[in-house]
N, CA, C, O and the ligand as a Tripos MOL2 file, in Angstrom:
@<TRIPOS>MOLECULE
protein
  305   303    77     0     0
PROTEIN
NO_CHARGES

@<TRIPOS>ATOM
      1 N           0.8350   -1.2110    0.0000 N.3       1 MET1
      2 CA          0.0000    0.0000    0.0000 C.3       1 MET1
      3 C           0.8710    1.2630    0.0000 C.2       1 MET1
      4 O           0.6910    2.1550   -0.8290 O.2       1 MET1
      5 N           1.8130    1.3210    0.9410 N.am      2 TRP2
      6 CA          2.7000    2.4870    1.0010 C.3       2 TRP2
      7 C           3.5610    2.5890   -0.2470 C.2       2 TRP2
      8 O           3.9250    3.6750   -0.7000 O.2       2 TRP2
      9 N           3.8660    1.4370   -0.7750 N.am      3 ARG3
     10 CA          4.6820    1.3920   -1.9840 C.3       3 ARG3
     11 C           3.9670    2.0840   -3.1460 C.2       3 ARG3
     12 O           4.5800    2.8190   -3.9200 O.2       3 ARG3
     13 N           2.6500    1.8330   -3.2530 N.am      4 LEU4
     14 CA          1.8380    2.4390   -4.3140 C.3       4 LEU4
     15 C           1.8240    3.9650   -4.1820 C.2       4 LEU4
     16 O           1.9980    4.6940   -5.1580 O.2       4 LEU4
     17 N           1.6130    4.4200   -2.9490 N.am      5 ILE5
     18 CA          1.5770    5.8690   -2.7070 C.3       5 ILE5
     19 C           2.9200    6.4960   -3.0650 C.2       5 ILE5
     20 O           2.9730    7.5720   -3.6600 O.2       5 ILE5
     21 N           3.9900    5.8210   -2.7010 N.am      6 PHE6
     22 CA          5.3290    6.3220   -2.9900 C.3       6 PHE6
     23 C           5.5610    6.4230   -4.4930 C.2       6 PHE6
     24 O           6.1030    7.4150   -4.9820 O.2       6 PHE6
     25 N           5.1460    5.3850   -5.2240 N.am      7 ILE7
     26 CA          5.3220    5.3900   -6.6770 C.3       7 ILE7
     27 C           4.4860    6.5020   -7.3140 C.2       7 ILE7
     28 O           4.9490    7.1890   -8.2250 O.2       7 ILE7
     29 N           3.2570    6.6740   -6.8310 N.am      8 GLY8
     30 CA          2.3850    7.7340   -7.3330 C.3       8 GLY8
     31 C           3.0060    9.1000   -7.1180 C.2       8 GLY8
     32 O           2.9810    9.9540   -8.0040 O.2       8 GLY8
     33 N           3.5600    9.2960   -5.9410 N.am      9 LEU9
     34 CA          4.2080   10.5600   -5.6000 C.3       9 LEU9
     35 C           5.4050   10.8160   -6.5120 C.2       9 LEU9
     36 O           5.6370   11.9340   -6.9710 O.2       9 LEU9
     37 N           6.1530    9.7470   -6.7560 N.am     10 LEU10
     38 CA          7.3490    9.8390   -7.6020 C.3      10 LEU10
     39 C           6.9600   10.2610   -9.0240 C.2      10 LEU10
     40 O           7.5950   11.1250   -9.6270 O.2      10 LEU10
     41 N           5.8980    9.6280   -9.5420 N.am     11 ILE11
     42 CA          5.4310    9.9500  -10.8970 C.3      11 ILE11
     43 C           4.9720   11.4030  -10.9510 C.2      11 ILE11
     44 O           5.2680   12.1250  -11.9030 O.2      11 ILE11
     45 N           4.2430   11.8240   -9.9140 N.am     12 TRP12
     46 CA          3.7620   13.2100   -9.8710 C.3      12 TRP12
     47 C           4.9390   14.1930   -9.8970 C.2      12 TRP12
     48 O           4.9150   15.2020  -10.6020 O.2      12 TRP12
     49 N           5.9460   13.8730   -9.1250 N.am     13 LEU13
     50 CA          7.1240   14.7380   -9.0570 C.3      13 LEU13
     51 C           7.8150   14.8400  -10.4140 C.2      13 LEU13
     52 O           8.2230   15.9220  -10.8380 O.2      13 LEU13
     53 N           7.9380   13.6960  -11.0890 N.am     14 ILE14
     54 CA          8.5960   13.6920  -12.4040 C.3      14 ILE14
     55 C           7.8120   14.5600  -13.3830 C.2      14 ILE14
     56 O           8.3940   15.3590  -14.1160 O.2      14 ILE14
     57 N           6.4770   14.3980  -13.3920 N.am     15 ILE15
     58 CA          5.6370   15.1970  -14.2930 C.3      15 ILE15
     59 C           5.7570   16.6810  -13.9470 C.2      15 ILE15
     60 O           5.8580   17.5330  -14.8300 O.2      15 ILE15
     61 N           5.7450   16.9690  -12.6580 N.am     16 HIS16
     62 CA          5.8350   18.3490  -12.1950 C.3      16 HIS16
     63 C           7.1230   19.0170  -12.6770 C.2      16 HIS16
     64 O           7.0970   20.1340  -13.1920 O.2      16 HIS16
     65 N           8.2370   18.3280  -12.5070 N.am     17 PHE17
     66 CA          9.5190   18.9140  -12.8990 C.3      17 PHE17
     67 C           9.6710   18.9600  -14.4150 C.2      17 PHE17
     68 O          10.2850   19.8770  -14.9610 O.2      17 PHE17
     69 N           9.1010   17.9550  -15.0900 N.am     18 ALA18
     70 CA          9.1580   17.9490  -16.5480 C.3      18 ALA18
     71 C           8.4060   19.1500  -17.0990 C.2      18 ALA18
     72 O           8.8810   19.8150  -18.0200 O.2      18 ALA18
     73 N           7.2310   19.4310  -16.5370 N.am     19 ARG19
     74 CA          6.4440   20.5810  -16.9670 C.3      19 ARG19
     75 C           7.2210   21.8810  -16.7660 C.2      19 ARG19
     76 O           7.2740   22.7400  -17.6460 O.2      19 ARG19
     77 N           7.8170   21.9970  -15.5890 N.am     20 GLN20
     78 CA          8.5770   23.2000  -15.2740 C.3      20 GLN20
     79 C           9.7210   23.3760  -16.2600 C.2      20 GLN20
     80 O          10.0060   24.4830  -16.7160 O.2      20 GLN20
     81 N          10.3710   22.2610  -16.5800 N.am     21 TYR21
     82 CA         11.5000   22.2970  -17.4950 C.3      21 TYR21
     83 C          11.0510   22.7620  -18.8730 C.2      21 TYR21
     84 O          11.6910   23.6150  -19.4890 O.2      21 TYR21
     85 N           9.9410   22.1930  -19.3560 N.am     22 PHE22
     86 CA          9.4640   22.5550  -20.6900 C.3      22 PHE22
     87 C           9.0030   24.0030  -20.7350 C.2      22 PHE22
     88 O           9.1800   24.6850  -21.7450 O.2      22 PHE22
     89 N           8.4120   24.4740  -19.6390 N.am     23 ARG23
     90 CA          7.9690   25.8610  -19.5910 C.3      23 ARG23
     91 C           9.1730   26.7980  -19.6780 C.2      23 ARG23
     92 O           9.1250   27.8250  -20.3550 O.2      23 ARG23
     93 N          10.2380   26.4370  -18.9930 N.am     24 GLN24
     94 CA         11.4540   27.2470  -19.0370 C.3      24 GLN24
     95 C          12.0170   27.2810  -20.4520 C.2      24 GLN24
     96 O          12.4560   28.3230  -20.9380 O.2      24 GLN24
     97 N          11.9960   26.1060  -21.1100 N.am     25 GLN25
     98 CA         12.5090   26.0320  -22.4800 C.3      25 GLN25
     99 C          11.6850   26.9160  -23.4030 C.2      25 GLN25
    100 O          12.2330   27.5980  -24.2690 O.2      25 GLN25
    101 N          10.3640   26.9050  -23.2170 N.am     26 GLN26
    102 CA          9.4780   27.7240  -24.0400 C.3      26 GLN26
    103 C           9.7580   29.1990  -23.8160 C.2      26 GLN26
    104 O           9.8160   29.9750  -24.7700 O.2      26 GLN26
    105 N           9.9320   29.5870  -22.5600 N.am     27 ASN27
    106 CA         10.2230   30.9850  -22.2380 C.3      27 ASN27
    107 C          11.4930   31.4460  -22.9210 C.2      27 ASN27
    108 O          11.5920   32.5840  -23.3800 O.2      27 ASN27
    109 N          12.4580   30.5510  -22.9830 N.am     28 LYS28
    110 CA         13.7340   30.8950  -23.6150 C.3      28 LYS28
    111 C          13.5280   31.2490  -25.0800 C.2      28 LYS28
    112 O          14.0730   32.2400  -25.5650 O.2      28 LYS28
    113 N          12.7310   30.4310  -25.7950 N.am     29 THR29
    114 CA         12.5170   30.6870  -27.2100 C.3      29 THR29
    115 C          11.6040   31.8920  -27.4020 C.2      29 THR29
    116 O          11.7380   32.6230  -28.3830 O.2      29 THR29
    117 N          10.6780   32.1020  -26.4700 N.am     30 ASP30
    118 CA          9.7600   33.2320  -26.5920 C.3      30 ASP30
    119 C          10.4770   34.5670  -26.4770 C.2      30 ASP30
    120 O          10.1140   35.5350  -27.1440 O.2      30 ASP30
    121 N          11.4930   34.6130  -25.6310 N.am     31 THR31
    122 CA         12.1520   35.8860  -25.3790 C.3      31 THR31
    123 C          13.4470   36.0280  -26.1870 C.2      31 THR31
    124 O          14.3250   36.8130  -25.8270 O.2      31 THR31
    125 N          13.5600   35.2690  -27.2730 N.am     32 ALA32
    126 CA         14.7240   35.4180  -28.1400 C.3      32 ALA32
    127 C          14.7680   36.8400  -28.6890 C.2      32 ALA32
    128 O          13.7610   37.3200  -29.2090 O.2      32 ALA32
    129 N          15.8890   37.5190  -28.5900 N.am     33 PRO33
    130 CA         15.9590   38.9510  -28.9180 C.3      33 PRO33
    131 C          15.5920   39.2820  -30.3480 C.2      33 PRO33
    132 O          15.0080   40.3340  -30.6100 O.2      33 PRO33
    133 N          15.9330   38.3810  -31.2990 N.am     34 LYS34
    134 CA         15.6960   38.7470  -32.6920 C.3      34 LYS34
    135 C          14.2140   38.7010  -33.0710 C.2      34 LYS34
    136 O          13.8330   39.2760  -34.0900 O.2      34 LYS34
    137 N          13.3710   38.0360  -32.2840 N.am     35 THR35
    138 CA         11.9550   37.9840  -32.6010 C.3      35 THR35
    139 C          11.1580   39.0110  -31.7960 C.2      35 THR35
    140 O           9.9280   38.9650  -31.7660 O.2      35 THR35
    141 N          11.8560   39.9220  -31.1550 N.am     36 ASP36
    142 CA         11.1810   40.9200  -30.3190 C.3      36 ASP36
    143 C          10.1220   41.7020  -31.0940 C.2      36 ASP36
    144 O           8.9890   41.8460  -30.6350 O.2      36 ASP36
    145 N          10.4900   42.1980  -32.2500 N.am     37 GLU37
    146 CA          9.5480   43.0010  -33.0170 C.3      37 GLU37
    147 C           8.4060   42.1520  -33.5590 C.2      37 GLU37
    148 O           7.2660   42.6100  -33.6450 O.2      37 GLU37
    149 N           8.7150   40.9200  -33.9220 N.am     38 LEU38
    150 CA          7.6970   40.0570  -34.5170 C.3      38 LEU38
    151 C           6.6320   39.6710  -33.5010 C.2      38 LEU38
    152 O           5.4430   39.6510  -33.8180 O.2      38 LEU38
    153 N           7.0580   39.3640  -32.2800 N.am     39 THR39
    154 CA          6.0870   38.9370  -31.2790 C.3      39 THR39
    155 C           5.2990   40.1230  -30.7400 C.2      39 THR39
    156 O           4.2550   39.9460  -30.1110 O.2      39 THR39
    157 N           5.7940   41.3250  -30.9860 N.am     40 GLU40
    158 CA          5.1270   42.5240  -30.4680 C.3      40 GLU40
    159 C           3.7050   42.6410  -31.0230 C.2      40 GLU40
    160 O           2.7490   42.8150  -30.2670 O.2      40 GLU40
    161 N           3.5770   42.5460  -32.3310 N.am     41 ALA41
    162 CA          2.2500   42.6650  -32.9230 C.3      41 ALA41
    163 C           2.2540   42.0460  -34.3090 C.2      41 ALA41
    164 O           2.8640   42.5740  -35.2400 O.2      41 ALA41
    165 N           1.5670   40.9230  -34.4340 N.am     42 MET42
    166 CA          1.4440   40.2870  -35.7380 C.3      42 MET42
    167 C           0.0230   40.5320  -36.2490 C.2      42 MET42
    168 O          -0.9500   40.4100  -35.5050 O.2      42 MET42
    169 N          -0.0720   40.8760  -37.5210 N.am     43 VAL43
    170 CA         -1.3910   41.1130  -38.1080 C.3      43 VAL43
    171 C          -1.5530   40.2270  -39.3460 C.2      43 VAL43
    172 O          -0.5800   39.7090  -39.8940 O.2      43 VAL43
    173 N          -2.8030   40.0710  -39.7680 N.am     44 LYS44
    174 CA         -3.1020   39.1980  -40.8980 C.3      44 LYS44
    175 C          -3.5980   40.0320  -42.0660 C.2      44 LYS44
    176 O          -4.4430   40.9130  -41.9030 O.2      44 LYS44
    177 N          -3.0710   39.7480  -43.2320 N.am     45 CYS45
    178 CA         -3.5370   40.4250  -44.4430 C.3      45 CYS45
    179 C          -4.9640   39.9710  -44.7470 C.2      45 CYS45
    180 O          -5.2680   38.7790  -44.6980 O.2      45 CYS45
    181 N          -5.8410   40.9370  -45.0620 N.am     46 GLU46
    182 CA         -7.2500   40.6230  -45.3120 C.3      46 GLU46
    183 C          -7.4310   39.8680  -46.6240 C.2      46 GLU46
    184 O          -8.4310   39.1730  -46.8000 O.2      46 GLU46
    185 N          -6.4900   39.9940  -47.5350 N.am     47 VAL47
    186 CA         -6.6380   39.3950  -48.8620 C.3      47 VAL47
    187 C          -6.0440   37.9850  -48.9010 C.2      47 VAL47
    188 O          -6.7460   37.0290  -49.2290 O.2      47 VAL47
    189 N          -4.7650   37.8510  -48.5710 N.am     48 CYS48
    190 CA         -4.1100   36.5560  -48.7100 C.3      48 CYS48
    191 C          -3.9020   35.8560  -47.3600 C.2      48 CYS48
    192 O          -3.3590   34.7520  -47.3170 O.2      48 CYS48
    193 N          -4.3250   36.4850  -46.2670 N.am     49 GLU49
    194 CA         -4.2920   35.8920  -44.9260 C.3      49 GLU49
    195 C          -2.8900   35.5370  -44.4570 C.2      49 GLU49
    196 O          -2.7160   34.6650  -43.6060 O.2      49 GLU49
    197 N          -1.9070   36.2030  -45.0030 N.am     50 ILE50
    198 CA         -0.5270   35.9940  -44.5650 C.3      50 ILE50
    199 C          -0.2990   36.8200  -43.2940 C.2      50 ILE50
    200 O          -0.8660   37.9020  -43.1400 O.2      50 ILE50
    201 N           0.5310   36.3050  -42.3910 N.am     51 HIS51
    202 CA          0.8200   37.0270  -41.1550 C.3      51 HIS51
    203 C           2.1140   37.8080  -41.2940 C.2      51 HIS51
    204 O           3.1120   37.2960  -41.8010 O.2      51 HIS51
    205 N           2.0880   39.0410  -40.8440 N.am     52 LEU52
    206 CA          3.2750   39.8780  -40.9280 C.3      52 LEU52
    207 C           3.2840   40.8760  -39.7680 C.2      52 LEU52
    208 O           2.2320   41.1680  -39.1990 O.2      52 LEU52
    209 N           4.4510   41.3960  -39.4170 N.am     53 PRO53
    210 CA          4.5090   42.3700  -38.3260 C.3      53 PRO53
    211 C           3.7400   43.6320  -38.6820 C.2      53 PRO53
    212 O           3.7520   44.0810  -39.8280 O.2      53 PRO53
    213 N           3.0680   44.2020  -37.6760 N.am     54 ARG54
    214 CA          2.2200   45.3540  -37.9150 C.3      54 ARG54
    215 C           3.0030   46.5390  -38.4700 C.2      54 ARG54
    216 O           2.4670   47.3510  -39.2240 O.2      54 ARG54
    217 N           4.2790   46.6300  -38.0890 N.am     55 THR55
    218 CA          5.0920   47.7470  -38.5590 C.3      55 THR55
    219 C           5.3440   47.6700  -40.0630 C.2      55 THR55
    220 O           5.6540   48.6810  -40.6940 O.2      55 THR55
    221 N           5.2130   46.4660  -40.6420 N.am     56 GLU56
    222 CA          5.4530   46.3060  -42.0800 C.3      56 GLU56
    223 C           4.1600   46.2410  -42.8770 C.2      56 GLU56
    224 O           4.1820   46.1840  -44.1060 O.2      56 GLU56
    225 N           3.0330   46.2490  -42.1720 N.am     57 ALA57
    226 CA          1.7440   46.1070  -42.8540 C.3      57 ALA57
    227 C           1.1730   47.4640  -43.2390 C.2      57 ALA57
    228 O           1.4970   48.4880  -42.6390 O.2      57 ALA57
    229 N           0.3170   47.4450  -44.2510 N.am     58 TYR58
    230 CA         -0.4050   48.6370  -44.6470 C.3      58 TYR58
    231 C          -1.7670   48.6150  -43.9600 C.2      58 TYR58
    232 O          -2.4720   47.6060  -43.9920 O.2      58 TYR58
    233 N          -2.1260   49.7250  -43.3450 N.am     59 GLN59
    234 CA         -3.3820   49.7710  -42.6090 C.3      59 GLN59
    235 C          -4.4100   50.5920  -43.3620 C.2      59 GLN59
    236 O          -4.0960   51.6500  -43.9080 O.2      59 GLN59
    237 N          -5.6450   50.0960  -43.3890 N.am     60 HIS60
    238 CA         -6.7270   50.8110  -44.0580 C.3      60 HIS60
    239 C          -8.0380   50.4290  -43.3850 C.2      60 HIS60
    240 O          -8.3870   49.2490  -43.3510 O.2      60 HIS60
    241 N          -8.7690   51.3960  -42.8500 N.am     61 ASN61
    242 CA        -10.0350   51.1580  -42.1450 C.3      61 ASN61
    243 C          -9.9180   50.0740  -41.0690 C.2      61 ASN61
    244 O         -10.7600   49.1800  -40.9860 O.2      61 ASN61
    245 N          -8.8690   50.1610  -40.2490 N.am     62 ASN62
    246 CA         -8.6100   49.2000  -39.1710 C.3      62 ASN62
    247 C          -8.3840   47.7790  -39.6740 C.2      62 ASN62
    248 O          -8.4930   46.8270  -38.9010 O.2      62 ASN62
    249 N          -8.0790   47.6260  -40.9290 N.am     63 ARG63
    250 CA         -7.7080   46.3330  -41.4880 C.3      63 ARG63
    251 C          -6.2740   46.4120  -41.9910 C.2      63 ARG63
    252 O          -5.7620   47.4900  -42.2970 O.2      63 ARG63
    253 N          -5.6440   45.2600  -42.0690 N.am     64 TYR64
    254 CA         -4.2320   45.2460  -42.4460 C.3      64 TYR64
    255 C          -4.0330   44.4890  -43.7520 C.2      64 TYR64
    256 O          -4.7450   43.5300  -44.0530 O.2      64 TYR64
    257 N          -3.0550   44.9400  -44.5130 N.am     65 TYR65
    258 CA         -2.7430   44.3150  -45.7930 C.3      65 TYR65
    259 C          -1.2390   44.1590  -45.9340 C.2      65 TYR65
    260 O          -0.4810   44.9870  -45.4280 O.2      65 TYR65
    261 N          -0.7960   43.1040  -46.6170 N.am     66 CYS66
    262 CA          0.6230   42.8000  -46.7020 C.3      66 CYS66
    263 C           1.3380   43.7290  -47.6720 C.2      66 CYS66
    264 O           2.5300   43.9930  -47.5150 O.2      66 CYS66
    265 N           0.6220   44.2240  -48.6710 N.am     67 SER67
    266 CA          1.2710   45.0700  -49.6730 C.3      67 SER67
    267 C           0.2730   46.0830  -50.2110 C.2      67 SER67
    268 O          -0.9290   45.9820  -49.9690 O.2      67 SER67
    269 N           0.7950   47.0600  -50.9450 N.am     68 GLN68
    270 CA         -0.0810   48.0730  -51.5410 C.3      68 GLN68
    271 C          -1.0280   47.4510  -52.5670 C.2      68 GLN68
    272 O          -2.1290   47.9500  -52.7980 O.2      68 GLN68
    273 N          -0.5780   46.3560  -53.1730 N.am     69 ALA69
    274 CA         -1.4110   45.6870  -54.1850 C.3      69 ALA69
    275 C          -2.6800   45.1150  -53.5650 C.2      69 ALA69
    276 O          -3.6980   44.9840  -54.2450 O.2      69 ALA69
    277 N          -2.6260   44.7710  -52.2670 N.am     70 HIS70
    278 CA         -3.7900   44.1840  -51.6090 C.3      70 HIS70
    279 C          -4.6640   45.2320  -50.9130 C.2      70 HIS70
    280 O          -5.7200   44.9040  -50.3730 O.2      70 HIS70
    281 N          -4.2270   46.4700  -50.9270 N.am     71 LEU71
    282 CA         -5.0500   47.5390  -50.3640 C.3      71 LEU71
    283 C          -6.2990   47.7140  -51.2400 C.2      71 LEU71
    284 O          -6.2060   47.6740  -52.4670 O.2      71 LEU71
    285 N          -7.4510   47.9060  -50.6170 N.am     72 PRO72
    286 CA         -8.6580   48.1450  -51.4420 C.3      72 PRO72
    287 C          -8.5450   49.4750  -52.1500 C.2      72 PRO72
    288 O          -8.0570   50.4530  -51.5840 O.2      72 PRO72
    289 N          -9.0040   49.5080  -53.4020 N.am     73 LYS73
    290 CA         -8.9270   50.7450  -54.1790 C.3      73 LYS73
    291 C         -10.0540   51.6770  -53.7550 C.2      73 LYS73
    292 O         -11.1770   51.2490  -53.4870 O.2      73 LYS73
    293 N          -9.7200   52.9690  -53.7010 N.am     74 LYS74
    294 CA        -10.6650   53.9480  -53.1510 C.3      74 LYS74
    295 C         -11.8760   54.1610  -54.0380 C.2      74 LYS74
    296 O         -12.9610   54.4630  -53.5410 O.2      74 LYS74
    297 N         -11.7090   54.0100  -55.3300 N.am     75 ASP75
    298 CA        -12.7850   54.3560  -56.2620 C.3      75 ASP75
    299 C         -13.7090   53.1880  -56.5650 C.2      75 ASP75
    300 O         -14.5970   53.3250  -57.4070 O.2      75 ASP75
    301 N         -13.5350   52.0550  -55.9180 N.am     76 VAL76
    302 CA        -14.3850   50.8880  -56.2470 C.3      76 VAL76
    303 C         -15.4790   50.7530  -55.2110 C.2      76 VAL76
    304 O         -16.3020   49.8420  -55.2960 O.2      76 VAL76
    305 ZN         -1.8960   40.0920  -48.8380 Zn       77 ZN77
@<TRIPOS>BOND
     1     1     2 1
     2     2     3 1
     3     3     4 2
     4     3     5 am
     5     5     6 1
     6     6     7 1
     7     7     8 2
     8     7     9 am
     9     9    10 1
    10    10    11 1
    11    11    12 2
    12    11    13 am
    13    13    14 1
    14    14    15 1
    15    15    16 2
    16    15    17 am
    17    17    18 1
    18    18    19 1
    19    19    20 2
    20    19    21 am
    21    21    22 1
    22    22    23 1
    23    23    24 2
    24    23    25 am
    25    25    26 1
    26    26    27 1
    27    27    28 2
    28    27    29 am
    29    29    30 1
    30    30    31 1
    31    31    32 2
    32    31    33 am
    33    33    34 1
    34    34    35 1
    35    35    36 2
    36    35    37 am
    37    37    38 1
    38    38    39 1
    39    39    40 2
    40    39    41 am
    41    41    42 1
    42    42    43 1
    43    43    44 2
    44    43    45 am
    45    45    46 1
    46    46    47 1
    47    47    48 2
    48    47    49 am
    49    49    50 1
    50    50    51 1
    51    51    52 2
    52    51    53 am
    53    53    54 1
    54    54    55 1
    55    55    56 2
    56    55    57 am
    57    57    58 1
    58    58    59 1
    59    59    60 2
    60    59    61 am
    61    61    62 1
    62    62    63 1
    63    63    64 2
    64    63    65 am
    65    65    66 1
    66    66    67 1
    67    67    68 2
    68    67    69 am
    69    69    70 1
    70    70    71 1
    71    71    72 2
    72    71    73 am
    73    73    74 1
    74    74    75 1
    75    75    76 2
    76    75    77 am
    77    77    78 1
    78    78    79 1
    79    79    80 2
    80    79    81 am
    81    81    82 1
    82    82    83 1
    83    83    84 2
    84    83    85 am
    85    85    86 1
    86    86    87 1
    87    87    88 2
    88    87    89 am
    89    89    90 1
    90    90    91 1
    91    91    92 2
    92    91    93 am
    93    93    94 1
    94    94    95 1
    95    95    96 2
    96    95    97 am
    97    97    98 1
    98    98    99 1
    99    99   100 2
   100    99   101 am
   101   101   102 1
   102   102   103 1
   103   103   104 2
   104   103   105 am
   105   105   106 1
   106   106   107 1
   107   107   108 2
   108   107   109 am
   109   109   110 1
   110   110   111 1
   111   111   112 2
   112   111   113 am
   113   113   114 1
   114   114   115 1
   115   115   116 2
   116   115   117 am
   117   117   118 1
   118   118   119 1
   119   119   120 2
   120   119   121 am
   121   121   122 1
   122   122   123 1
   123   123   124 2
   124   123   125 am
   125   125   126 1
   126   126   127 1
   127   127   128 2
   128   127   129 am
   129   129   130 1
   130   130   131 1
   131   131   132 2
   132   131   133 am
   133   133   134 1
   134   134   135 1
   135   135   136 2
   136   135   137 am
   137   137   138 1
   138   138   139 1
   139   139   140 2
   140   139   141 am
   141   141   142 1
   142   142   143 1
   143   143   144 2
   144   143   145 am
   145   145   146 1
   146   146   147 1
   147   147   148 2
   148   147   149 am
   149   149   150 1
   150   150   151 1
   151   151   152 2
   152   151   153 am
   153   153   154 1
   154   154   155 1
   155   155   156 2
   156   155   157 am
   157   157   158 1
   158   158   159 1
   159   159   160 2
   160   159   161 am
   161   161   162 1
   162   162   163 1
   163   163   164 2
   164   163   165 am
   165   165   166 1
   166   166   167 1
   167   167   168 2
   168   167   169 am
   169   169   170 1
   170   170   171 1
   171   171   172 2
   172   171   173 am
   173   173   174 1
   174   174   175 1
   175   175   176 2
   176   175   177 am
   177   177   178 1
   178   178   179 1
   179   179   180 2
   180   179   181 am
   181   181   182 1
   182   182   183 1
   183   183   184 2
   184   183   185 am
   185   185   186 1
   186   186   187 1
   187   187   188 2
   188   187   189 am
   189   189   190 1
   190   190   191 1
   191   191   192 2
   192   191   193 am
   193   193   194 1
   194   194   195 1
   195   195   196 2
   196   195   197 am
   197   197   198 1
   198   198   199 1
   199   199   200 2
   200   199   201 am
   201   201   202 1
   202   202   203 1
   203   203   204 2
   204   203   205 am
   205   205   206 1
   206   206   207 1
   207   207   208 2
   208   207   209 am
   209   209   210 1
   210   210   211 1
   211   211   212 2
   212   211   213 am
   213   213   214 1
   214   214   215 1
   215   215   216 2
   216   215   217 am
   217   217   218 1
   218   218   219 1
   219   219   220 2
   220   219   221 am
   221   221   222 1
   222   222   223 1
   223   223   224 2
   224   223   225 am
   225   225   226 1
   226   226   227 1
   227   227   228 2
   228   227   229 am
   229   229   230 1
   230   230   231 1
   231   231   232 2
   232   231   233 am
   233   233   234 1
   234   234   235 1
   235   235   236 2
   236   235   237 am
   237   237   238 1
   238   238   239 1
   239   239   240 2
   240   239   241 am
   241   241   242 1
   242   242   243 1
   243   243   244 2
   244   243   245 am
   245   245   246 1
   246   246   247 1
   247   247   248 2
   248   247   249 am
   249   249   250 1
   250   250   251 1
   251   251   252 2
   252   251   253 am
   253   253   254 1
   254   254   255 1
   255   255   256 2
   256   255   257 am
   257   257   258 1
   258   258   259 1
   259   259   260 2
   260   259   261 am
   261   261   262 1
   262   262   263 1
   263   263   264 2
   264   263   265 am
   265   265   266 1
   266   266   267 1
   267   267   268 2
   268   267   269 am
   269   269   270 1
   270   270   271 1
   271   271   272 2
   272   271   273 am
   273   273   274 1
   274   274   275 1
   275   275   276 2
   276   275   277 am
   277   277   278 1
   278   278   279 1
   279   279   280 2
   280   279   281 am
   281   281   282 1
   282   282   283 1
   283   283   284 2
   284   283   285 am
   285   285   286 1
   286   286   287 1
   287   287   288 2
   288   287   289 am
   289   289   290 1
   290   290   291 1
   291   291   292 2
   292   291   293 am
   293   293   294 1
   294   294   295 1
   295   295   296 2
   296   295   297 am
   297   297   298 1
   298   298   299 1
   299   299   300 2
   300   299   301 am
   301   301   302 1
   302   302   303 1
   303   303   304 2
@<TRIPOS>SUBSTRUCTURE
     1 MET1         2 RESIDUE 1 A MET
     2 TRP2         6 RESIDUE 1 A TRP
     3 ARG3        10 RESIDUE 1 A ARG
     4 LEU4        14 RESIDUE 1 A LEU
     5 ILE5        18 RESIDUE 1 A ILE
     6 PHE6        22 RESIDUE 1 A PHE
     7 ILE7        26 RESIDUE 1 A ILE
     8 GLY8        30 RESIDUE 1 A GLY
     9 LEU9        34 RESIDUE 1 A LEU
    10 LEU10       38 RESIDUE 1 A LEU
    11 ILE11       42 RESIDUE 1 A ILE
    12 TRP12       46 RESIDUE 1 A TRP
    13 LEU13       50 RESIDUE 1 A LEU
    14 ILE14       54 RESIDUE 1 A ILE
    15 ILE15       58 RESIDUE 1 A ILE
    16 HIS16       62 RESIDUE 1 A HIS
    17 PHE17       66 RESIDUE 1 A PHE
    18 ALA18       70 RESIDUE 1 A ALA
    19 ARG19       74 RESIDUE 1 A ARG
    20 GLN20       78 RESIDUE 1 A GLN
    21 TYR21       82 RESIDUE 1 A TYR
    22 PHE22       86 RESIDUE 1 A PHE
    23 ARG23       90 RESIDUE 1 A ARG
    24 GLN24       94 RESIDUE 1 A GLN
    25 GLN25       98 RESIDUE 1 A GLN
    26 GLN26      102 RESIDUE 1 A GLN
    27 ASN27      106 RESIDUE 1 A ASN
    28 LYS28      110 RESIDUE 1 A LYS
    29 THR29      114 RESIDUE 1 A THR
    30 ASP30      118 RESIDUE 1 A ASP
    31 THR31      122 RESIDUE 1 A THR
    32 ALA32      126 RESIDUE 1 A ALA
    33 PRO33      130 RESIDUE 1 A PRO
    34 LYS34      134 RESIDUE 1 A LYS
    35 THR35      138 RESIDUE 1 A THR
    36 ASP36      142 RESIDUE 1 A ASP
    37 GLU37      146 RESIDUE 1 A GLU
    38 LEU38      150 RESIDUE 1 A LEU
    39 THR39      154 RESIDUE 1 A THR
    40 GLU40      158 RESIDUE 1 A GLU
    41 ALA41      162 RESIDUE 1 A ALA
    42 MET42      166 RESIDUE 1 A MET
    43 VAL43      170 RESIDUE 1 A VAL
    44 LYS44      174 RESIDUE 1 A LYS
    45 CYS45      178 RESIDUE 1 A CYS
    46 GLU46      182 RESIDUE 1 A GLU
    47 VAL47      186 RESIDUE 1 A VAL
    48 CYS48      190 RESIDUE 1 A CYS
    49 GLU49      194 RESIDUE 1 A GLU
    50 ILE50      198 RESIDUE 1 A ILE
    51 HIS51      202 RESIDUE 1 A HIS
    52 LEU52      206 RESIDUE 1 A LEU
    53 PRO53      210 RESIDUE 1 A PRO
    54 ARG54      214 RESIDUE 1 A ARG
    55 THR55      218 RESIDUE 1 A THR
    56 GLU56      222 RESIDUE 1 A GLU
    57 ALA57      226 RESIDUE 1 A ALA
    58 TYR58      230 RESIDUE 1 A TYR
    59 GLN59      234 RESIDUE 1 A GLN
    60 HIS60      238 RESIDUE 1 A HIS
    61 ASN61      242 RESIDUE 1 A ASN
    62 ASN62      246 RESIDUE 1 A ASN
    63 ARG63      250 RESIDUE 1 A ARG
    64 TYR64      254 RESIDUE 1 A TYR
    65 TYR65      258 RESIDUE 1 A TYR
    66 CYS66      262 RESIDUE 1 A CYS
    67 SER67      266 RESIDUE 1 A SER
    68 GLN68      270 RESIDUE 1 A GLN
    69 ALA69      274 RESIDUE 1 A ALA
    70 HIS70      278 RESIDUE 1 A HIS
    71 LEU71      282 RESIDUE 1 A LEU
    72 PRO72      286 RESIDUE 1 A PRO
    73 LYS73      290 RESIDUE 1 A LYS
    74 LYS74      294 RESIDUE 1 A LYS
    75 ASP75      298 RESIDUE 1 A ASP
    76 VAL76      302 RESIDUE 1 A VAL
    77 ZN77       305 GROUP 0 **** ****
């Protein structure tokens, strides 16, 4: 009986530390310096649905577009 509880506790501990380890690994990749601007704000082009940083996107009526070619024309 005690043996079962001990094994259960051991498994819980392993899962607990494994989770913590993976979370740390994820944090490391999340805070990589070169992706700072990209993770800041990603937007989706309304036409081709490609994702790009907001600083590189064209904005029109609170919508974002990847290029001037995908911007809606004013006279249509
Ligand atoms: Zn586009």
